N, C-alpha and C positions, 0 to 999 in steps of 0.2 A: 232874684235867685243868686246863690253863691255868695251872699253877704253873711258873714259870721262874726263872732266876737273878735276874731283875729283881724279881719279886714277893718272893723271899727276901731280896734285898739291901735293899729298901725297906720290907719288912714290910707289904705291901699284899695285899688279897684277890684283886684282878683285875689283869692286866697292862695297865693303862690309866693314862696320865698326862695330866692336863689341861695344855694349852698355857698359856703366860704371858699371852696375851690383852692385851698392852700395857696401856692405861689402864683396861681392864675386869677385870683380874685382882685383884679385891678380896679381902681376908681372909675376908669372909663367904662369898663364892662358893667359895673354896678349901676352907673348912670343910665346905660341903655335899658337895663331891666326895670329900673324904677320909672323911667319915662314911659315904658310900655304898660304900666299899671300894676306890676307886681312889686315886691320889695327886693331891690338890689342890695348886694352885700359886698362891702369893701373889706378886704383882709388886711389888718394893720401891718402884719409881718411883711407884706409886699413893699411897704414904704421904707422898711429897713431901719429907719431912725425916727426919733420923735420929731425932728425938724422936717424930715421928709413927709411924715404923716400930717403935720400941720399944714404944710404947703398943699398936699394933695387933697386933704379934706376941704380946703377953701376952694380949690378948683371944682371938686365934686358938688359942693353946695351952690357954687355959681352956675354950674351946668343944670342943676335940678330946679333951681328957682323955687324952693320951698317944698318940693316933693320929698317924701320920706325915703330913708335908706338906713341900712344897718352897718355897723362896724364890728367885724369879728376880731376878738382878742382871745385866742385859744391859749389857755394857761400853760406856761412852760413851752409853748410852741411859737412864742412871739418875742423878738428881741426887745430889750428895754421895757419889759412888761409894765412896770409901775409908771414909768414916764409916758408910755402910750395911753394908759388910763387917764393920766393928768391932762394930756393934750386933748383927748376925746371929750372930757368934761369941760375943759376950757373953751373948746370950739363949738360946744352946743350940739354934739352928735345926738340925734333923736332916739336912736335905738342901738344898744350894745348887745352883741351876742357873745356869750362865753361858752367854753366847753373844756373837755378832757378831764383831768383827774381830781378836780376840786372846784368847789364854789368859791368865787372871788370875795371871800368874807371881808377883806380889808376895803373893798370898794363898793359894797352894796349900799351902805349909808350915803356915800357920795353920789351914787347914781340916783338914789331916791330923792336926795335933797335938791338935785338939779333936774328933776322931772324927766329923767332918761328912762325909757322903756327898756327893761332888762329881760332878755331871752337867754335861757340856759339849755344847752344841748346835752342829752343823756342817752344811755343805752338800756337802762333798766328801770323798773318801777321804784326800787329803793332810792336811786339817785334822783328820780323825778320828784318823789315826795319830799326829799331833803331840799331840793332847790325851791319847791313851792313854799315850804316852811320858811326858808330864808328870804322869801319875798319876790321870787321871779314872777314877772307879769304873765309869762306864758312859757310852756315847756316844749322844747323840740326833742322828739323821740326818734332815734334812728334804729330801724329794724336790722336784722342780721344781713339782709341783702345789700345794705349800703356799704360804701367803701369807708375805710378808716378804722379807728380803734374798735376792738371787739371786747366782749366781756363774757366770761363763762356762763352768766345767767341771761345773756341776750337772746331774745326770741326772734323768729322770723316776723316780718312786718305784719302779716295778716293775723298772727297770734298776739303780737305785742300791742298793737294800737287799741283794740277793744279792751284788752286787759288793763292797760294803763289809763285809758280814758275814763273808765268807770270809777277809778280811785282818785281822780284829780278834781279840784274845784276850779282851778285856773284853766284857760284854754290850752288845748294840745295841738301841736304842729307835728306832722309826721313825715318821715322820709325813709329811704331804704329801698331802692329798686323802683322809684317812681320816675316815669319819663315818657308816658303817652297818655291819651285820654282815659283809657281803662284804669290804669294804675292811679292816675290823678283822682278820678272819681272814687276809686276804691277806698283810698285812705279817708276821704270825707265820709263815706258811708260807714266805715268801720268805727268812726268816732272822733277823728281829727277835725279841726276847724280851719286847717290850711295844709297845703302840701309843701314839703321841703325838697327841692330838686337841685342836685349838683351835677352829676355826670352828663345828663342829657343836655343841659345848658351848654356844655362844651362843644356840642355839634352845631351851634348857631353861627351865623355869619360873623357876628361881632365878637365872638369868643377869641381870646388872644392865642390862637393856635394856627399853624399852617393848614391850608385847605386839604392837602393830602392826608394830614393827620386826622382831621375831622371825618374824612371819607373812610379812613381806617377804623375809626370808632364805630361808624354806622355799619360797617361790614363785620364787626365782631358778632359772634353768636352767643346767646345766653348759656348754651350748653358746651361752650369752649372749656375743655378740661382744666387748663391753667387758670382760667377765671374762676371756675368752681372751686378749685383748690385754694386760691388766694382769698376768696370772699367767704366761703361757707365752711371749709374744713377747720378743725381745731388746730392750734399750733402744736409744735413738737413739745411734749411734756418736759423733755430734758432742757430745751432752750428756755421754756417758760420758767422753770424752776431756777435756772441760772440767772436770768434777767431779774427775777424777783429778788434774788439774793443780793443783787447789785444796788437795789434801791437804798438810798441813803449813803452809799459809798462813792457815788459819782454825782456830779451836778445834776439837778433835777431835769434841766432841759436836755442833757445828754441821755439820761435814763429814759425820758419820754420818747426820744427818737429811737432808742434801742427797742423799747417795748413795742412801738408801732411796727417796726420791722419784724419782730418776733411774731406778732399777731398776723402779719401778712406772709409769714413763712419764708422770709428772706434769709438765705443761709449766711449772708454777710452782715448780719445785724450788729455784730460787735463793732463794725467800722461805720455805722450809720452816721451820716453828717447831721448837723443840727437841721431841723425841719426847714427853717428859713434860708438855709444855705443851698438847698438843692434846686436845680433848674429842671422843671418838668414841662417846659414850653415846647418840647419836640416830641419825638416818638416815645420817650420815657413815660409819657402820660398814660400809655396803654396799661401800665402797671398800677395806676392810681385812679381807676374808675370802677364803677359798679356795672351790673348787668344793664342798667338803664341807658348806658351810652349807646346801645344798639337799638333802642326802641323807636326814636324818630325815624321816619321813612325817607327823609332827605335833609339836606342842609337848608335851614330856614333862618330868616331874620329872628331876632329875639321877639319882636312883636308878633310875627307870624306863628312862632312856636307857642307863645302864650295863648293866642286866639285859637290855635288848633286844639290845645288842651281843653280850653273852656267851652268852645262851641261844640266840639265833638262829644265832650263830656255831657253837655246838655242833651244832645241827641240820644246818647246811650240811655240816659235817665228817662227821657220821654218814652223810648221804646219799651222800657221795663214797666212803667206805671200806666201806660195807656190801655 
């Protein structure tokens, strides 16, 4: 049970992928997730430099002793982007996850030539189909409830997953408000072959956050008005038009940072730092999570959290079909 095309493709025990987690996606945390049977994700931008990435990749591989992991390179949200790709390929990274405003066309052939599994993260059917056409091995779809970049055509997770799944030939991985056994099982029933979980992982013991911050995440309520505003409401039309007019007039990495802040309704979006420059390892993280941060009922180890999702998910399914 719970073996899918994604678990077979990635060589993982459970159909669960850790989200990139921006500045919190360290190699050490990725190692803990992979050792627990899911797919840990190391965010390249955390390493800051190609030399740092090479060093940390080697530590990660030494820790995992052959277990799979992924490396996230979000386009225009990672410093030294091209050099990071070169290091990843040179070091034999098994899985690369890309995302944001473009398919990494310049690197697709290199990933394929080096037998790297390529996952691309999208928010709409149109982008999912484009990534599949370009050769992505699986598509990660984020529903509206997820944190991060939004799209005017983005649907809520429950509507997006079955709609996109029926159009794809490649496996679908789905996230956006997934953080407990019910939501984990739900995306699988809706048509995904693995769940993509970010915010809820930040409440685990091994996550690189202070304990009091994790407790604060668990105490957040999904009906918190500020959370609803940041995650679900559309951006200011005035700000959206203004930032769109800046595209091509400022460096792309600067524009992407501005656009992210506009989509999250941040009034200070014009002063947005580059994504990799921002420290969210403290209470600022409250502004960078989805509803799912409050779904776990307590702080658990990564292994406990994964087993909770899987074991309770099985029980839910058994109760439905018996």
